[in-house]
C-alpha positions as CSV (number, residue, x, y, z in Angstrom):
1,X,14.8,-19.5,2.5
2,X,12.9,-21.5,5.5
3,X,14.9,-24.8,6.4
4,X,12.5,-25.5,9.3
5,X,8.7,-24.3,10.5
6,X,8.0,-25.8,14.0
7,X,4.8,-25.4,15.5
8,X,3.9,-26.9,19.4
9,X,0.2,-26.7,20.9
10,X,-1.4,-24.6,18.5
11,X,-4.8,-25.7,17.8
12,X,-5.0,-29.4,16.5
13,X,-1.1,-29.3,16.6
14,X,0.7,-30.9,19.0
15,X,4.1,-30.9,17.7
16,X,4.6,-30.5,13.8
17,X,8.0,-29.4,11.9
18,X,8.1,-28.8,8.1
19,X,11.2,-28.7,6.4
20,X,10.7,-27.5,2.9
21,X,13.5,-27.4,0.2
22,X,14.6,-25.0,-2.2
23,X,12.6,-24.5,-5.4
24,X,9.2,-25.9,-5.7
25,X,7.3,-27.9,-2.1
26,X,3.7,-28.6,-2.5
27,X,1.6,-29.2,0.5
28,X,-1.8,-31.3,0.4
29,X,-4.2,-32.7,2.4
30,X,-7.8,-33.3,2.8
31,X,-10.0,-30.1,3.7
32,X,-10.1,-29.9,7.6
33,X,-6.6,-31.9,7.8
34,X,-5.2,-28.5,9.3
35,X,-3.4,-26.8,6.2
36,X,-5.0,-23.6,7.1
37,X,-4.1,-24.2,10.8
38,X,-0.5,-24.3,9.6
39,X,-0.8,-21.0,7.8
40,X,-2.6,-19.4,10.6
41,X,1.0,-20.3,12.9
42,X,3.1,-18.7,10.2
43,X,0.9,-15.8,9.6
44,X,2.0,-15.2,13.8
45,X,5.2,-15.1,12.8
46,X,4.1,-11.5,10.6
47,X,3.0,-10.2,13.9
48,X,-0.5,-11.4,13.3
49,X,-3.5,-11.1,16.2
50,X,-3.1,-13.9,17.9
51,X,-6.8,-15.5,18.7
52,X,-5.9,-17.5,21.6
53,X,-9.6,-19.1,22.4
54,X,-9.3,-22.7,20.7
55,X,-5.9,-22.0,19.5
56,X,-3.5,-21.8,22.3
57,X,-3.5,-25.5,23.9
58,X,-1.7,-26.3,27.4
59,X,0.7,-23.7,28.8
60,X,1.5,-21.8,25.6
61,X,1.8,-22.3,21.9
62,X,5.3,-21.8,19.7
63,X,5.7,-20.9,16.4
64,X,9.4,-21.1,15.5
65,X,11.4,-20.9,11.6
66,X,14.8,-21.1,11.0
67,X,16.2,-19.1,7.8
68,X,19.1,-19.0,5.6
69,X,19.5,-15.8,4.4
70,X,21.8,-13.9,1.8
71,X,24.1,-10.8,2.9
72,X,21.7,-8.8,1.1
73,X,18.8,-10.0,3.2
74,X,20.9,-9.9,6.4
75,X,21.9,-6.2,5.7
76,X,18.0,-5.4,5.5
77,X,17.1,-6.7,8.6
78,X,19.9,-5.4,10.3
79,X,18.7,-2.2,8.9
80,X,15.3,-2.7,10.7
81,X,16.7,-4.2,14.0
82,X,18.9,-0.8,14.3
83,X,15.9,1.5,13.6
84,X,14.5,-1.1,16.7
85,X,17.8,-0.4,18.8
86,X,18.2,-4.2,18.8
87,X,21.2,-6.1,18.4
88,X,22.4,-7.1,14.9
89,X,22.5,-10.6,13.6
90,X,26.1,-11.8,12.4
91,X,25.5,-14.9,10.4
92,X,23.6,-15.7,7.5
93,X,20.9,-18.0,10.2
94,X,17.7,-16.5,11.3
95,X,15.6,-17.8,13.8
96,X,12.1,-16.0,14.6
97,X,10.1,-17.1,17.2
98,X,6.6,-16.2,18.9
99,X,5.4,-18.1,22.2
100,X,1.6,-17.1,23.2
101,X,-0.1,-17.8,26.5
102,X,-3.9,-19.0,26.8
103,X,-4.3,-15.1,28.0
104,X,-3.5,-13.6,24.7
105,X,-0.3,-12.7,25.7
106,X,2.9,-13.3,23.5
107,X,7.0,-13.0,23.6
108,X,8.6,-12.5,20.0
109,X,12.3,-13.1,19.5
110,X,14.9,-12.5,16.7
111,X,17.8,-14.9,17.1
112,X,16.9,-15.2,20.9
113,X,16.8,-11.2,21.4
114,X,13.3,-10.0,22.1
115,X,11.9,-7.8,20.2
116,X,8.3,-5.7,19.8
117,X,5.9,-7.6,17.4
118,X,5.9,-5.0,15.3
119,X,9.7,-5.5,14.8
120,X,8.8,-9.3,14.3
121,X,6.8,-8.6,11.7
122,X,8.6,-6.1,9.5
123,X,11.7,-8.9,9.6
124,X,9.5,-11.6,8.8
125,X,8.1,-9.4,5.9
126,X,11.4,-9.2,4.2
127,X,11.7,-13.3,4.4
128,X,8.3,-14.3,3.8
129,X,5.4,-13.6,1.4
130,X,2.0,-15.3,2.1
131,X,-0.3,-15.5,-0.7
132,X,-3.5,-16.0,0.3
133,X,-6.8,-16.4,-2.0
134,X,-8.0,-12.8,-0.2
135,X,-4.3,-11.4,-1.0
136,X,-6.1,-11.8,-4.7
137,X,-7.9,-8.5,-4.1
138,X,-5.0,-6.6,-3.9
139,X,-4.7,-6.8,-7.8
140,X,-7.5,-3.9,-7.8
141,X,-5.3,-1.8,-5.2
142,X,-3.7,1.0,-6.6
143,X,-0.7,0.9,-4.1
144,X,0.0,-2.7,-4.7
145,X,0.0,-2.1,-8.6
146,X,2.4,1.0,-8.5
147,X,4.4,-1.6,-6.3
148,X,4.4,-3.9,-8.8
149,X,5.9,-1.4,-11.2
150,X,8.4,-0.4,-9.1
151,X,9.6,-4.0,-8.2
152,X,9.8,-4.2,-12.4
153,X,11.6,-0.7,-12.8
154,X,14.3,-1.6,-9.3
155,X,13.1,1.8,-8.1
156,X,13.6,0.6,-4.4
157,X,16.8,2.6,-4.0
158,X,15.3,6.0,-5.7
159,X,12.1,5.6,-4.3
160,X,13.6,5.6,-0.4
161,X,15.5,8.8,-1.5
162,X,12.6,10.2,-3.1
163,X,10.6,9.6,0.2
164,X,13.1,11.1,2.5
165,X,13.0,14.2,0.4
166,X,9.3,14.6,0.6
167,X,9.4,14.3,4.0
168,X,11.8,17.0,4.5
169,X,9.6,19.3,1.7
170,X,6.3,18.4,3.3
171,X,8.3,19.5,7.1
172,X,9.7,22.6,5.5
173,X,6.4,23.7,3.8
174,X,4.7,22.9,7.2
175,X,7.4,25.3,9.0
176,X,6.7,28.1,6.6
177,X,2.9,28.0,6.9
178,X,3.3,27.9,11.1
179,X,5.6,30.6,11.1
180,X,3.5,32.7,8.2
181,X,0.6,32.3,10.9
182,X,2.7,32.6,13.9
183,X,3.8,36.6,12.3
184,X,0.1,37.2,11.3
185,X,-0.9,36.5,14.5
186,X,1.7,38.7,16.2
187,X,1.1,41.6,13.6
188,X,-2.8,42.0,14.7
189,X,-1.6,41.9,18.3
190,X,1.7,44.0,18.1
191,X,0.4,47.2,19.8
192,X,-0.6,44.9,22.6
193,X,2.4,43.1,22.8
194,X,4.3,46.5,22.8
195,X,2.1,47.3,25.7
196,X,3.1,44.1,27.8
197,X,6.6,44.2,26.9
198,X,6.6,47.7,28.1
199,X,4.9,47.0,31.2
200,X,7.0,44.1,31.9
201,X,10.1,46.2,31.1
202,X,9.2,48.8,33.9
203,X,10.1,46.9,36.5
204,X,13.2,45.7,35.5
205,X,13.3,42.0,36.8
206,X,15.8,39.9,37.9
207,X,16.0,36.1,38.6
208,X,15.5,35.3,42.2
209,X,14.3,39.1,43.1
210,X,11.5,38.5,44.4
211,X,12.9,36.1,47.4
212,X,15.9,38.6,48.1
213,X,13.5,41.7,48.3
214,X,10.8,39.7,51.1
215,X,13.9,38.9,53.1
216,X,14.9,42.9,53.0
217,X,11.5,43.8,53.4
218,X,11.3,41.3,56.7
219,X,14.4,42.7,58.2
220,X,13.4,46.5,57.3
221,X,10.0,45.6,58.9
222,X,11.8,45.1,62.3
223,X,14.4,47.7,62.2
224,X,12.9,49.2,65.8
225,X,13.6,46.0,67.3
226,X,16.5,45.2,65.5
227,X,18.2,48.6,66.7
228,X,17.1,48.2,70.5
229,X,18.9,44.6,70.6
230,X,22.1,45.9,68.8
231,X,22.4,49.1,71.1
232,X,22.0,46.5,73.7
233,X,24.6,44.4,72.6
234,X,26.9,47.3,72.1
235,X,26.4,49.1,75.7
236,X,26.8,45.1,76.9
237,X,29.8,44.8,75.1
238,X,31.6,48.2,75.2
239,X,30.0,51.3,76.2
240,X,28.5,50.2,80.2
241,X,30.3,50.9,83.1
242,X,30.5,47.3,83.8
243,X,30.8,46.2,80.2
244,X,32.8,43.0,79.0
245,X,35.7,45.5,77.7
246,X,36.1,47.0,80.9
247,X,35.8,43.9,82.8
248,X,38.2,42.1,80.2
249,X,40.8,44.9,80.5
250,X,40.6,44.4,84.5
251,X,41.4,41.0,84.3
252,X,44.3,41.8,81.9
253,X,45.8,44.4,84.1
254,X,45.8,41.6,86.8
255,X,46.9,38.7,84.5
256,X,49.8,41.4,83.2
257,X,50.7,42.4,87.2
258,X,51.2,38.3,88.0
259,X,53.0,37.7,84.6
260,X,55.4,39.9,85.8
261,X,56.2,38.1,88.7
262,X,55.9,34.3,87.0
263,X,56.2,34.6,83.0
264,X,53.7,31.1,83.1
265,X,50.8,33.6,83.3
266,X,52.2,35.6,79.9
267,X,50.1,33.4,77.3
268,X,46.8,34.0,79.2
269,X,47.6,37.6,79.1
270,X,48.2,37.1,75.2
271,X,44.9,35.3,74.8
272,X,43.0,38.2,76.9
273,X,44.5,40.7,74.9
274,X,43.2,39.1,71.8
275,X,39.5,38.6,73.0
276,X,39.7,42.6,74.3
277,X,40.8,42.8,70.4
278,X,37.8,40.6,69.2
279,X,35.3,42.6,71.5
280,X,36.1,46.1,70.0
281,X,35.5,44.6,66.2
282,X,32.4,42.9,67.4
283,X,31.3,46.1,68.7
284,X,32.8,48.5,65.4
285,X,30.6,45.7,63.1
286,X,27.5,45.9,65.3
287,X,27.7,49.7,65.2
288,X,28.2,49.7,61.3
289,X,24.9,47.8,60.9
290,X,22.7,49.9,62.9
291,X,24.7,52.9,61.1
292,X,23.4,51.6,57.8
293,X,19.9,51.1,58.9
294,X,19.5,54.5,60.1
295,X,20.8,55.7,57.0
296,X,18.3,54.3,54.8
297,X,14.8,55.2,56.1
298,X,13.2,55.3,53.0
299,X,14.3,51.4,51.9
300,X,11.1,49.9,53.4
301,X,9.1,51.9,51.1
302,X,10.9,51.0,47.7
303,X,10.6,47.6,48.5
304,X,7.3,47.5,49.0
305,X,6.6,49.4,45.9
306,X,9.0,46.9,43.5
307,X,7.1,44.1,45.3
308,X,3.5,45.1,44.7
309,X,4.5,45.5,41.1
310,X,5.8,42.1,40.9
311,X,3.1,40.7,43.0
312,X,0.5,42.7,40.5
313,X,2.5,41.5,37.3
314,X,2.2,37.7,38.7
315,X,-1.2,38.2,38.8
316,X,-2.2,40.0,35.5
317,X,0.0,36.7,33.6
318,X,-1.4,34.2,36.1
319,X,2.5,32.8,36.7
320,X,3.8,31.7,40.1
321,X,7.3,33.8,39.8
322,X,9.4,36.1,38.8
323,X,11.2,33.7,36.5
324,X,8.1,33.0,34.5
325,X,7.7,36.6,34.0
326,X,11.0,37.0,32.4
327,X,10.2,33.8,29.9
328,X,7.0,35.9,28.7
329,X,8.9,38.9,28.7
330,X,11.6,37.2,26.7
331,X,9.1,35.7,24.5
332,X,7.3,38.6,23.6
333,X,10.2,40.4,22.8
334,X,11.3,37.1,20.7
335,X,8.3,37.4,18.8
336,X,8.2,41.4,18.3
337,X,11.9,41.1,17.0
338,X,11.1,37.8,14.5
339,X,8.4,40.5,13.4
340,X,10.5,43.1,12.6
341,X,12.7,40.4,10.5
342,X,9.4,38.4,9.0
343,X,10.3,39.3,5.4
344,X,13.5,38.1,5.5
345,X,12.6,34.8,7.5
346,X,9.7,33.8,5.6
347,X,11.8,34.3,2.4
348,X,14.4,31.7,3.8
349,X,11.9,29.4,5.1
350,X,9.9,29.7,1.7
351,X,13.1,29.3,-0.3
352,X,13.7,26.2,1.4
353,X,10.6,24.7,0.8
354,X,10.9,25.4,-2.7
355,X,14.3,23.9,-3.0
356,X,13.2,20.7,-1.5
357,X,10.2,20.8,-3.8
358,X,12.3,21.0,-6.8
359,X,14.7,18.3,-5.6
360,X,11.5,16.0,-5.2
361,X,9.9,16.9,-8.2
362,X,13.5,16.0,-10.0
363,X,13.3,12.5,-8.4
364,X,9.6,11.9,-8.9
365,X,9.7,12.6,-12.9
366,X,12.5,10.0,-13.3
367,X,10.4,7.3,-11.0
368,X,7.7,8.4,-13.6
369,X,9.6,7.7,-16.2
370,X,10.8,4.7,-14.9
371,X,7.5,3.4,-14.2
372,X,6.2,3.9,-17.5
373,X,8.9,1.8,-19.0
374,X,8.1,-0.9,-16.7
375,X,4.1,-0.5,-17.3
376,X,5.0,-1.2,-21.3
377,X,6.9,-3.9,-20.1
378,X,4.5,-5.7,-17.7
379,X,1.7,-5.2,-20.1
380,X,3.7,-7.7,-22.4
381,X,5.1,-10.0,-20.1
382,X,1.9,-10.2,-18.1
383,X,0.1,-11.3,-21.6
384,X,2.9,-13.7,-22.3
385,X,2.5,-15.4,-18.8
386,X,-1.5,-15.4,-18.1
387,X,-2.6,-16.4,-22.3
388,X,-1.1,-19.8,-21.4
389,X,-3.1,-20.0,-18.6
390,X,-6.4,-20.1,-20.5
391,X,-6.8,-16.4,-20.5
392,X,-6.3,-16.3,-24.5
393,X,-8.7,-13.1,-25.1
394,X,-6.9,-11.1,-22.2
395,X,-6.5,-7.4,-22.6
396,X,-4.3,-5.2,-20.3
397,X,-4.0,-1.8,-20.2
398,X,-1.8,0.1,-17.6
399,X,-2.1,3.6,-17.1
400,X,0.3,5.6,-15.0
401,X,-1.0,8.8,-14.9
402,X,0.9,12.0,-13.6
403,X,-0.4,14.4,-11.1
404,X,0.6,16.5,-7.8
405,X,3.7,15.1,-5.3
406,X,2.4,12.3,-3.0
407,X,4.3,10.5,-0.8
408,X,5.2,8.0,-3.6
409,X,5.7,10.6,-6.3
410,X,3.4,12.4,-8.5
411,X,2.3,9.0,-10.3
412,X,-1.2,7.2,-10.0
413,X,-1.7,3.5,-11.6
414,X,-4.5,2.2,-12.5
415,X,-4.6,-1.6,-14.0
416,X,-7.5,-2.2,-16.9
417,X,-8.4,-6.1,-17.7
418,X,-10.8,-7.3,-20.7
419,X,-10.9,-11.0,-20.9
420,X,-13.4,-11.4,-23.4
421,X,-13.5,-10.1,-27.3
422,X,-14.9,-7.0,-28.2
423,X,-14.9,-5.7,-24.3
424,X,-13.3,-2.6,-23.1
425,X,-10.6,-3.4,-20.1
426,X,-11.9,-2.1,-17.1
427,X,-10.9,-2.6,-13.6
428,X,-10.2,-6.2,-12.4
429,X,-12.9,-6.2,-9.8
430,X,-15.7,-5.2,-12.5
431,X,-16.4,-8.6,-14.7
432,X,-13.4,-11.3,-13.7
433,X,-14.2,-14.3,-12.2
434,X,-12.2,-15.7,-9.1
435,X,-10.4,-18.4,-11.4
436,X,-9.4,-15.3,-13.8
437,X,-8.1,-13.1,-10.7
438,X,-6.3,-15.9,-9.6
439,X,-4.4,-17.5,-12.7
440,X,-3.7,-12.9,-13.5
441,X,-1.9,-12.8,-10.1
442,X,-0.4,-16.0,-10.6
443,X,1.1,-14.3,-13.6
444,X,1.9,-11.2,-12.2
445,X,3.8,-12.9,-9.0
446,X,6.1,-15.3,-11.5
447,X,7.2,-11.7,-13.3
448,X,7.9,-10.4,-9.6
449,X,9.7,-12.9,-8.5
450,X,12.5,-12.5,-10.8
451,X,13.0,-8.7,-9.4
452,X,11.9,-9.7,-5.6
453,X,14.3,-9.5,-2.9
454,X,11.9,-11.8,-0.8
455,X,13.6,-15.5,-0.7
456,X,10.3,-17.1,0.4
457,X,6.5,-17.2,-1.4
458,X,3.9,-19.2,-0.1
459,X,0.5,-19.5,-2.2
460,X,-2.6,-20.9,-0.1
461,X,-4.8,-22.1,-2.8
462,X,-4.2,-19.6,-5.4
463,X,-5.4,-22.1,-8.2
464,X,-9.0,-22.2,-6.9
465,X,-11.1,-22.2,-9.4
466,X,-9.4,-23.7,-12.3
467,X,-8.8,-27.3,-13.7
468,X,-7.5,-29.5,-16.0
469,X,-5.1,-28.0,-18.6
470,X,-5.2,-24.9,-17.0
471,X,-4.4,-26.2,-13.7
472,X,-1.3,-28.2,-15.2
473,X,0.0,-24.5,-16.5
474,X,-0.4,-22.9,-13.6
475,X,1.9,-25.8,-11.8
476,X,4.2,-25.0,-14.3
477,X,4.5,-21.3,-13.7
478,X,4.9,-22.2,-9.8
479,X,7.8,-24.2,-11.0
480,X,9.5,-21.6,-13.2
481,X,9.0,-19.3,-9.9
482,X,10.7,-21.7,-8.1
483,X,13.6,-21.3,-10.0
484,X,14.3,-18.0,-8.5
485,X,12.9,-18.3,-4.9
486,X,11.9,-20.9,-2.6
487,X,8.1,-21.4,-3.5
488,X,5.1,-23.4,-1.0
489,X,1.9,-24.1,-2.4
490,X,-1.0,-25.6,-0.9
491,X,-3.2,-27.0,-3.3
492,X,-6.1,-29.4,-4.2
493,X,-5.2,-29.8,-7.7
494,X,-3.1,-33.0,-8.5
495,X,-1.7,-31.1,-11.8
496,X,-0.1,-28.7,-9.3
497,X,1.1,-31.2,-6.6
498,X,2.9,-33.3,-9.6
499,X,5.3,-30.4,-10.5
500,X,6.9,-29.9,-6.9
501,X,10.3,-31.3,-6.1
502,X,8.9,-32.2,-2.4
503,X,5.6,-32.9,-1.5
504,X,4.6,-33.1,2.0
505,X,1.1,-34.2,3.2
506,X,-1.0,-32.9,6.2
507,X,-3.3,-35.4,7.9
508,X,-5.5,-35.8,10.7
509,X,-4.8,-38.8,13.5
510,X,-7.6,-39.6,16.2
511,X,-6.4,-40.4,19.6
512,X,-8.0,-41.7,22.4
513,X,-9.6,-38.5,23.6
514,X,-8.4,-36.2,21.1
515,X,-7.6,-35.6,17.2
516,X,-4.2,-34.0,16.1
517,X,-2.4,-32.7,12.9
518,X,0.4,-34.3,11.5
519,X,2.6,-33.7,8.8
520,X,5.2,-36.0,6.4
521,X,7.6,-35.6,3.8
522,X,6.1,-38.3,0.9
523,X,8.5,-40.6,-1.1
524,X,7.7,-41.7,-4.7
525,X,5.2,-44.4,-3.6
526,X,3.5,-42.2,-1.2
527,X,3.4,-39.3,-3.4
528,X,1.9,-41.6,-6.3
529,X,-0.6,-42.4,-4.0
530,X,-1.5,-39.0,-2.7
531,X,-1.9,-38.1,-6.5
532,X,-4.5,-41.1,-7.2
533,X,-6.4,-40.0,-3.8
534,X,-6.9,-36.6,-5.5
535,X,-8.0,-37.9,-8.9
536,X,-10.4,-40.3,-7.8
537,X,-10.5,-40.3,-4.3
538,X,-9.1,-43.6,-4.0
539,X,-5.4,-44.1,-3.1
540,X,-5.4,-47.4,-5.0
541,X,-7.6,-47.0,-8.2
542,X,-5.1,-48.4,-11.0
543,X,-6.3,-45.8,-13.6
544,X,-5.8,-43.3,-11.0
545,X,-2.4,-44.7,-10.2
546,X,-1.4,-44.8,-14.0
547,X,-2.5,-41.0,-14.4
548,X,-0.7,-40.1,-11.5
549,X,2.4,-41.7,-12.8
550,X,1.7,-39.8,-16.2
551,X,1.3,-36.5,-14.1
552,X,5.0,-37.1,-12.2
553,X,6.5,-38.1,-15.5
554,X,5.0,-35.6,-18.0
555,X,6.3,-32.4,-16.2
556,X,6.3,-30.2,-19.6
């Protein structure tokens, strides 16, 4: 439940703190005092769009709420945080905070950790249900109607399981359809693909081939010049009359003579012998290179032919490398291979889709059966809760119709109502007044509260359009909901306000150059005066005070 709501620098609010208790809390105040501002600020924690113009004051606006939560709620919130990659909460206390700058930019945090706005909203939706007047229109919404039945049937886990299987089924079905379409295209192009594959295979492509061939071509294209240089090098080393080898040999003979006379020249002689051996090796290597070039006179022509084939294929397939040609070749080969095995592949994909569809149908049928049972219970419960609210001629029909598989099962749901005798039940928006819709919605909320996993519900003037004894009964029903969850109700009806366990008043204070909204918790005497004001417009009117006292004492 909410233990504290703080609002700073938002619209007319400078600094406001609301501390609702468990059970049934009341907020009253004159029209324009700022009750809707509080609700607007609270909705910011649900990820609603922030309109900074005229609302954000000074440097920033802050809305912050503290919650005490159960282990079950903490687990649900941690599931959201896990999916968002955000640190888990480790206790049963939780703080949601949103800061908004005058530019409209905002920052959202959960227990001090910054999160995306969508994550903040998803967490808040598991903590608070804000039911404003416009949400009465949900009563005609088929998704909401189905959600109510699932809540009564306790279908949450089964529905989550079904949704996962249904999603897998849709993926499998799409994969089967896409594969079948691809195989059909491949079959129609089979002859052309075979031609392309043979054309590519005829060149016998290998990765890095083009660069290596171009290197070899450049070498062969300069073979004559290279041969001349090799011959010059060989002659200089060993063939000429005054070659390097002959000169080193002469030097070696002289050093050997010197070494015969003095041993200190022996190492120099050894080095010259090594040099002479190295000169012979280098000369042999040069001769080998020259021999190979002379032994392969047609190599340049063969390389040019292979490169021309590669260049032609690159142009034909509009790619820039041999590696891309290889990828095209392998893809065509895979497609043709898949075509040969297409019957087996399609059968496997079809069987997988059929199996998932069967599993989805099994769970959808269980969901449908439980929804139909819940529909019968809902008709009875809704009649019992709504008729005391002045809807004595209410007739309800909850239709659960089965059809094709859809993301929620096989059911479509429609609630039909009639509010007068001799009238056939029709969709809620056809003839119902605003007051009738409000009472039906409140009765419905009182039923779902017993099955809801949301700890707090806020009613924003849900009692609009009613008065007298019906208003008192609506207050009693809200108090009953307060036994199962925290309830905060904004109301203009004294009969409803008298039923609250804690009563807050919203009011404005005019200061020197500004007006600000405040809220205060009323004690017993202040509460009597507030109810008197709501009854007669005068907080001191004796008759109204007596009536207020009577409302506070008579809670049945």
